[in-house]
N, C-alpha and C positions, 0 to 999 in steps of 0.2 A: 421428505418435503418435495413436492413436485415443482415444475417450472413456474406455474402461476403463483403458488404459495411463496416461492423464493422471491419473485419480483415484488409481490405485495409486501413482503418483509423488508426488502431493500428500500422501497419507497416510504414505508412506515418508519423505519429507524432513522432515515434521513430527516423526516419531519420532527420526530420525537427529540432527537439530539439537538436540533436547531432550537426548538421551543425551550429546552432546558438551559440554553446558553445564558439567558438573563434571569434564570430562576435559581439563584444560589449555586451556580456552576463555578467550579474552580479547576485550574489546570491540574492534571494528575501529578502526584508528587514525584513520580519517576522521571518526569521530563528533565529534572535537574541532572540526571545521569547522562543526558544527551546534549543539552544546551546550557550554556552559562548565562549569567545575567545580562551580558552584552549581546546576547543573541547569536553567539558563535557556537558551532558544533564541536563538541569535545569527544575525546576517546570513549567509544562505546562499542565493544567488540561482540561479534556473534556471526551466525550464518543463517541463510534463508534460501528459499526457492522462489524464483521470480522469472518474469519475462520482460526484457527491456522493450521500450516503445520504439517503433520504426522511425527512421529519420524524417520521413515526410510528415509524421504525426507530431514529432517533437516541436516543430515550428508552431503548430496550432496550440499545443499545451503551453509552450513558452509564452505565447501571446496572452493566454488566459491568466497565467501567473503574473505577467507584467501588469495587467489590469488590476488584479487582486492587490498587488503590492503598491500600486499607485493610490489605493484607497486606505489600506491598513498596514502597509509595510513597516511603518515606524514603530509599531507595537508587536511585530512578529520577529522571530529569529530570521537570520539571513535566508534569502531564497535558495532553494536547493538547485544545484547545478543541473542543467538540462540533460547531461549525459547520465544522470542517476534516475531519470524518469522511468518508472516501471510499474507493473501491477504485481504485487506479491501473490503468489499462489499458495504458499504455506510457510508460516514462520517456523523457525527451528530454535536454535540455541541463542539465548541472550540472558542477561541477568534477571529478567522477569520470569523466564521459563525454567531455568536450571541454575542450581547453586554453583556448581563447578562448570563454568562455561567452557573452559579449555578442554576438559575431559569430554564434555558433551559434543563439542565440535569434532573431535577426533573420532568419536564413535559414530556420529551421524554420517560423516563423509562416506565411509564404506557402505553403510546401509542404503543411503540414497543413491549411490552409484549403481548398486545392484538393482534397485527399483527402476532407475532410468533405463538400464540395459534390458532387463527382463520384461518390463511392462510398457515403457514409453517409446521405445525405438519404432514400434509398429505405428505410432501416431505422428512420426516426425514430419509427415507431409500435410498434416491437418492444420487448420487455422481456426482460431476462436474469434468471433466478431463480438464486439461490445458496443453499446450505445450509452451515452451519458444521461444522467438524470439530474445533474447539477453539482454545485459545490457541496462538499461534505465537511461538517464540523465534527471532528473526533475529539477524544479526550486530550490529545497532545498536538494535533496538527490540523491543517486545512488541506483538503485535496479535492479532486474531481471524482465523484462516485459514478460507477458504471454498473450496468446489468448485461448479462448475456443477451445477444440480439434475438435469439430464438431458442426453442427447446433443444435443438441439436447442439448449439453452443453451450447451453447449460449442462447437458449430459456429459459432454466432453470435459468441461471444466471440473465437474464433480467427480468424474472418473479419476482424474489426476489427483485432485485434492484428497479424495477418500482413501486412495492407495497410500498416500503419504501419512494421512491421519492414522492409519492402522498401526504404524510403527512409531509415530511421534504425535500422540493425541493431544490436541489443544482443547477439544470439546467446545469449539466456537463455530459460529456460522460465518463463512467467508464473506467479507464485504469488499468487492473489487474496487480499487481506487488507485489513483496516482497522487501521491503526496506532493504538494507544491511548496510547503514551508511549515515549520513548527512554531508553536507558541513559545514564549519565554517562560522560565520558571518564576513567575511573579504573580501577585494578586492583582488581577485586572479590575479597574473601576467599572461601575455600572455603565458609565458613559462609553468606555472603551469596548465593553461587551456589546452594547447597542450598536456601536460602529461596525464591529465585526459581523454581527447578525445582519445589519443592513447590507453590507458588502456581499455576503453570501446570498442574500435574497435577491439583490438587484443585478448581479452579474449573471446574465443569461447567455446560454449557448446550447447548441445541439450538435454534438459531434459523434462520429463513429470511428472506431479504431479496430484494426485487425492484428492479432498477435499470432505469430507463427510458432507452432509447438516445437519446431526444431531449435528455437532460441530459448527454450526452457533451460534455465541455468541454476547451478548451485553456487551461491555467492558467499564470500566472506566480507563482512563490513568492519570498518575501523572507526568510522563516525557515520552519521546519517547522510553524509555528503561524500563518502569515500568507499567504493565497492571494488572488489577484486574477484574475477571469475575463476573458480576452481575447476569446474568443468561444465560443459553444456551438452545438451542432447546431440547437437550436430557434431560435436567433437568425439562422441562415443559411438555414434551409429554411422 
């Protein structure tokens, strides 16, 4: 998939998923493993590779989150803490991808560290620029969807993603996004779904963020609102 095809896919999937929101859509069953009925985040362990958002961009993301929650916050889970704002580069171990999560986490740590040192240290001074295309309705959450700003950014992103994909294949197309908050594990009424769809369509913004590759990190999570850095590229290189 080249850069143009990738951008077209991102824009297309954004529209397709939004259109499905009021057409017999239901929250994915697995959300109950992450969120309880009261909208609180519960224990859900795993690990992942991500880049946290820069402090100057967090303020902007937080403001968009605030607007979203002013419109539909009462029917969503609690807003995610600003210090968790990130773009996932590649998911790894969790109960959706591996039966024995603890074993998976132990095995991946060594393998990912090797890739970081052998393949990514040379990229530590690089930056990937992203531009937003709007709010994104996923199966379990609402976030801000991004696309690489240009072909160079796309190739850099895919270089990192594909190297990890070789040892931990997910066979999925990466959708860059910053999650703002999750749905609750409930059956939403058509009125509630229309309200969510309206919020996603009417909250407009156009932002650009820069992610420093040196901040690429291997994270362990305990809930969707609680992350711990195991190592980062800047700590290894």
